[in-house]
C-alpha positions as CSV (number, residue, x, y, z in Angstrom):
1,M,72.3,137.7,42.8
2,N,72.5,140.7,45.4
3,F,69.1,139.7,47.0
4,F,70.2,136.2,47.6
5,R,73.5,137.4,49.2
6,I,71.7,139.8,51.5
7,Q,69.1,137.0,52.3
8,N,71.9,134.3,53.1
9,F,73.9,136.9,55.2
10,S,70.8,137.9,57.4
11,S,70.0,134.0,57.7
12,A,73.6,133.7,59.0
13,I,73.4,136.7,61.4
14,F,70.0,135.4,62.7
15,S,71.6,131.8,63.3
16,L,74.6,133.4,65.2
17,L,72.3,135.3,67.4
18,I,70.3,132.2,68.3
19,V,73.5,130.2,69.1
20,S,74.7,133.0,71.2
21,C,71.6,133.2,73.2
22,Y,71.5,129.5,73.7
23,L,75.2,129.5,74.9
24,L,74.5,132.5,77.3
25,T,71.6,130.7,78.8
26,V,73.3,127.5,79.3
27,S,76.3,129.6,80.9
28,L,73.9,131.4,83.3
29,A,72.0,128.0,84.1
30,S,75.5,126.4,85.0
31,A,76.5,129.5,87.1
32,Q,73.3,129.6,89.0
33,A,73.0,125.9,89.6
34,P,73.5,125.1,93.4
35,D,76.0,122.8,94.3
36,Q,74.1,119.9,95.5
37,G,77.0,117.7,96.8
38,L,77.4,117.0,100.5
39,R,80.7,117.9,101.8
40,L,81.3,116.9,105.5
41,V,84.4,117.4,107.6
42,T,84.8,115.4,110.9
43,S,87.2,115.5,113.5
44,P,88.7,113.6,115.5
45,L,88.9,110.2,113.7
46,P,88.6,107.7,115.2
47,I,87.9,108.1,118.7
48,N,89.2,105.7,121.6
49,L,87.2,105.5,124.7
50,V,88.0,103.5,128.0
51,T,85.6,103.2,130.8
52,K,84.3,100.7,133.6
53,P,81.0,98.9,133.5
54,G,78.1,100.8,135.1
55,T,79.5,104.1,134.4
56,T,78.8,107.0,132.0
57,I,81.1,108.7,129.6
58,T,80.8,111.3,126.9
59,T,82.9,112.4,123.9
60,E,82.7,115.3,121.4
61,L,81.9,114.8,117.7
62,K,82.8,117.6,115.5
63,V,81.5,118.2,112.1
64,K,81.8,120.8,109.5
65,N,79.8,121.7,106.4
66,G,82.3,122.2,103.8
67,G,79.7,122.9,101.0
68,T,78.1,126.1,99.7
69,Q,74.6,125.6,100.9
70,P,73.1,125.1,104.4
71,E,72.7,121.5,105.4
72,T,70.1,119.8,107.9
73,L,71.8,116.7,109.2
74,K,71.1,113.8,111.3
75,I,73.0,111.2,113.1
76,D,72.5,107.4,112.3
77,L,73.9,104.7,114.5
78,M,75.7,101.8,112.9
79,K,78.4,99.3,114.0
80,F,81.6,98.4,112.2
81,Q,84.2,95.6,111.9
82,A,87.5,95.1,110.1
83,Y,87.4,94.8,106.3
84,E,89.7,92.0,105.3
85,E,93.3,92.9,106.6
86,S,93.7,96.4,105.2
87,G,92.4,98.1,108.6
88,K,89.5,99.8,106.5
89,P,86.3,99.6,108.5
90,Q,83.2,97.9,107.1
91,L,79.9,99.6,108.3
92,L,77.1,97.2,109.2
93,E,73.6,97.6,110.0
94,P,72.4,97.2,113.5
95,E,70.9,93.8,114.4
96,P,68.4,93.2,117.2
97,T,70.9,91.7,119.5
98,D,73.0,94.9,119.3
99,D,71.9,96.4,122.6
100,F,75.1,98.5,123.0
101,L,73.9,100.9,120.3
102,N,70.9,101.7,122.8
103,W,73.6,102.9,125.2
104,V,74.1,106.1,123.1
105,T,72.2,109.5,123.2
106,F,73.3,112.7,121.3
107,S,72.8,116.2,122.6
108,E,71.2,117.1,119.1
109,P,70.4,114.2,117.0
110,T,69.3,116.6,114.1
111,F,70.7,120.0,113.4
112,T,71.4,122.7,110.7
113,L,74.8,123.9,109.5
114,A,75.7,126.8,107.5
115,P,78.4,126.8,104.8
116,D,81.9,126.7,106.6
117,E,80.2,126.2,110.0
118,W,81.6,123.8,112.7
119,K,79.2,122.0,115.0
120,T,80.1,120.1,118.3
121,I,77.8,117.2,119.2
122,T,78.1,115.5,122.5
123,A,77.7,111.6,122.6
124,T,76.8,110.2,126.0
125,F,77.4,106.4,126.7
126,A,75.4,104.9,129.6
127,V,77.5,101.8,130.0
128,P,75.6,99.1,131.9
129,P,77.2,97.1,134.5
130,T,77.1,94.0,132.4
131,A,79.3,95.5,129.7
132,S,82.7,94.0,129.0
133,F,85.5,94.2,126.3
134,G,85.1,96.2,123.2
135,Y,82.1,97.9,121.3
136,Y,82.5,99.4,117.9
137,Y,80.5,102.3,116.8
138,A,79.8,104.3,113.6
139,F,78.2,107.6,113.8
140,V,77.1,108.6,110.6
141,F,76.4,112.2,109.7
142,S,74.0,112.5,106.6
143,R,70.9,114.0,105.1
144,S,67.6,112.4,105.7
145,Q,67.6,109.4,103.3
146,D,71.4,109.0,102.3
147,V,72.0,105.4,103.4
148,K,71.8,102.9,100.4
149,Q,71.2,99.3,101.4
150,L,73.6,96.8,99.8
151,Q,73.0,93.5,101.6
152,S,71.1,92.4,104.5
153,S,74.2,92.7,106.6
154,Q,76.2,95.7,105.4
155,T,75.6,99.3,103.9
156,A,77.3,102.0,102.3
157,V,77.0,105.6,103.3
158,V,75.8,107.7,100.3
159,G,76.6,111.4,100.7
160,G,77.6,111.3,104.4
161,T,80.5,110.6,106.7
162,A,81.1,108.4,109.4
163,V,83.1,109.0,112.8
164,L,84.4,105.6,114.2
165,V,84.2,105.0,118.0
166,L,86.0,102.4,119.9
167,L,84.7,101.8,123.5
168,E,86.3,99.5,125.9
169,A,84.6,98.5,129.0
170,R,87.6,97.4,131.0
171,V,87.1,94.3,133.0
172,P,89.8,92.1,134.9
173,D,89.4,89.1,132.4
174,A,90.2,91.0,129.3
175,K,92.5,89.2,127.2
176,R,95.1,91.4,125.2
177,E,97.4,89.4,123.0
178,V,99.1,90.1,119.6
179,E,101.5,88.1,117.6
180,V,103.5,88.7,114.4
181,V,102.2,86.3,111.8
182,E,104.5,87.6,109.1
183,F,107.3,90.0,108.9
184,S,108.7,90.1,105.2
185,V,110.2,92.2,102.6
186,S,108.9,92.6,99.1
187,K,112.1,91.3,97.4
188,K,115.2,89.5,98.6
189,F,117.3,91.4,96.2
190,Y,117.1,95.2,95.4
191,E,119.0,97.0,92.8
192,F,118.1,100.4,94.7
193,L,115.8,101.4,97.4
194,P,113.0,101.6,98.3
195,A,112.7,98.3,100.2
196,T,109.1,97.7,101.3
197,F,108.3,95.7,104.5
198,S,105.1,94.0,105.3
199,I,103.9,93.2,108.8
200,R,101.0,91.0,109.4
201,L,99.7,91.1,113.1
202,K,97.1,88.9,114.7
203,N,95.0,90.0,117.7
204,S,94.1,86.8,119.5
205,G,92.5,88.7,122.3
206,N,89.0,89.9,123.0
207,V,90.0,93.6,123.0
208,H,91.3,96.0,120.2
209,I,94.8,96.7,120.5
210,A,97.1,99.4,118.9
211,P,100.5,98.0,118.8
212,R,103.4,100.5,117.8
213,G,107.2,100.3,117.3
214,N,110.0,100.5,114.9
215,I,111.9,98.6,112.3
216,F,115.8,98.7,112.8
217,I,117.9,98.2,109.6
218,D,121.5,96.8,110.5
219,Q,124.5,95.9,108.1
220,G,127.1,93.6,109.9
221,K,128.4,95.3,112.8
222,T,126.9,98.7,111.9
223,H,123.6,99.1,113.7
224,D,120.5,101.4,113.1
225,I,121.4,102.5,109.6
226,A,117.8,103.4,109.4
227,I,114.9,103.4,111.9
228,L,111.4,103.0,110.4
229,E,108.2,103.7,112.3
230,V,105.3,101.1,112.3
231,N,101.7,102.2,112.9
232,S,102.5,105.9,113.6
233,E,98.8,106.7,113.5
234,K,97.9,104.2,116.2
235,G,95.7,102.0,114.1
236,N,93.7,99.4,116.2
237,I,93.6,95.8,115.4
238,L,90.0,94.4,116.3
239,P,89.7,91.2,118.2
240,N,90.1,87.9,116.4
241,S,91.4,89.4,113.2
242,N,94.5,90.4,111.4
243,R,95.8,93.6,110.1
244,N,98.7,94.4,107.7
245,F,101.1,97.4,108.2
246,D,103.6,98.4,105.7
247,A,106.9,100.4,106.0
248,S,109.3,101.6,103.3
249,W,113.1,102.3,103.6
250,T,113.6,105.1,101.0
251,D,116.7,106.7,102.5
252,G,119.4,105.6,99.6
253,F,121.1,106.9,96.5
254,P,119.8,106.6,93.9
255,V,116.2,105.8,94.8
256,Y,113.0,105.1,93.1
257,T,110.4,107.6,93.5
258,E,106.6,107.9,92.2
259,K,106.7,109.7,88.8
260,I,104.7,112.8,89.1
261,Q,103.0,114.6,86.1
262,D,101.0,117.9,86.4
263,G,101.0,117.3,90.3
264,K,99.5,113.7,90.1
265,T,101.0,110.2,90.2
266,T,101.1,108.7,86.9
267,L,99.7,105.2,86.8
268,D,100.3,102.2,84.4
269,E,97.5,100.2,82.5
270,Q,96.8,98.2,85.7
271,G,96.2,101.5,87.9
272,N,99.6,100.8,89.7
273,P,101.8,103.9,90.3
274,Q,104.8,104.3,88.1
275,Y,108.4,105.0,89.3
276,E,111.5,106.8,88.1
277,L,115.0,106.7,89.2
278,K,116.0,109.9,91.2
279,W,119.6,111.0,91.4
280,D,120.3,113.3,94.3
281,W,124.1,113.8,94.3
282,N,123.7,115.4,97.7
283,D,122.7,111.9,98.9
284,A,125.8,110.2,97.1
285,S,127.2,108.9,100.6
286,K,123.9,106.9,100.9
287,L,124.7,104.4,98.2
288,R,123.5,101.1,99.4
289,F,125.4,97.8,98.8
290,G,125.5,94.6,100.6
291,K,123.4,92.6,103.0
292,Y,121.0,94.2,105.4
293,T,119.0,92.8,108.3
294,A,115.8,94.3,109.4
295,K,114.8,93.8,112.9
296,L,111.0,94.4,114.1
297,L,110.3,95.5,117.6
298,L,106.6,96.3,118.4
299,I,105.0,96.9,121.9
300,Y,101.6,96.7,122.9
301,D,99.8,97.2,126.3
302,D,98.4,94.1,127.9
303,G,96.5,95.9,130.7
304,T,99.6,95.6,133.3
305,R,102.7,96.2,131.3
306,D,104.2,96.7,127.7
307,V,104.7,93.5,125.8
308,P,107.3,93.3,123.1
309,I,106.8,91.2,120.0
310,E,109.6,91.0,117.5
311,G,110.6,89.8,113.9
312,E,113.6,89.7,111.6
313,V,114.3,89.3,107.8
314,S,117.3,89.7,105.7
315,F,117.7,91.2,102.0
316,W,120.5,92.4,99.6
317,V,120.9,95.5,97.8
318,V,123.1,95.1,94.8
319,P,123.4,97.9,92.3
320,W,124.3,95.6,89.5
321,R,124.1,97.9,86.5
322,M,126.1,100.5,88.2
323,L,128.8,97.8,89.1
324,I,128.7,96.5,85.5
325,A,129.3,100.1,84.2
326,L,132.2,100.6,86.7
327,L,133.6,97.3,85.5
328,V,133.5,98.3,82.0
329,V,135.2,101.8,82.7
330,G,137.7,99.8,84.9
331,I,138.7,97.4,82.0
332,F,139.1,100.4,79.5
333,F,141.1,102.1,82.1
334,F,143.3,99.2,82.7
335,I,143.7,98.5,79.0
336,G,144.6,102.2,78.5
337,I,147.2,102.3,81.4
338,R,148.7,99.0,80.2
339,S,149.0,100.3,76.7
340,T,150.7,103.4,77.9
341,L,153.1,101.8,80.0
342,R,153.9,99.4,77.2
343,N,154.8,102.3,75.0
344,I,156.9,103.9,77.7
345,W,158.7,100.6,78.4
346,N,159.4,100.2,74.7
347,K,160.9,103.7,74.4
348,I,163.2,103.4,77.5
349,F,164.4,99.8,77.6
350,R,164.2,98.5,74.0
351,K,167.2,99.5,71.7
352,P,166.3,100.7,68.3
353,Q,166.8,98.4,65.6
354,T,169.7,99.1,63.1
355,K,169.2,98.8,59.5
356,K,171.6,96.2,57.5
């Protein structure tokens, strides 16, 4: 019996040593494995250039290697267009007719970056005399073969980043025109803020435009209760396309805010953010109730002057559950006061009944 116990104990020790050596080997391999991910940081984004036909213009492209290994990078030339109405760019492969891509040269088409190193590349545009209106470039920083083909007319950058450049060759017959297609609010009745506004704009011209402005919220004769900024990042609308902008009025009491857990926004089953009601009693004076009017005022440059475009929408804020609670409290208070007054009346003005 003692022999078998010693043999089993030795086998257990041997197995434990094997497992320990395996775990140590895996840990060392994981620690020594290089980080193969390409992490690039670019600045600025995007770049807007304006020039005249027949001239040369330059701009600086700044890129940083945010990884842990040296990277040898190249710059690929692509073009882009608006993706749906979100304002996001859709990168497209060059076509044989895209002569404007041949206007560009780089100070260093390929280069090597050490970890945490910034590099400035100069892009030179030799704009021909025949150029006019807008041209939309995507300068893609990537490793040698990091562009994955999706379809014949569009691509996705794999392991790279793109700097967008909007070049306008200014000519007299350029058409700059923007109109408000829709200015709406997500609901006509709110219990509590935020109220979310959607602005849909259409560029019916032939040059990209970046309109900016504000939404002014009024209530009756009280003006400018809140002023919301629209397109603060100066996002452009490309020619013959629509773009949506959003703005939210959150300055109220109480107000719905995104639910945060462990530093992250919690999502529902559909992947949408979850909200919770926030009661900040320092903002109790900002209780919103009644009918409000939101007036949109945007301005864009048509080449000679600032042109205003406008819109207007109305909505209600009615904290109905709070009103019901106040009504219930008021009813109980009224009943209590009425009962107290009746008792006082009976004691003062009613004579006590005598026994027969």
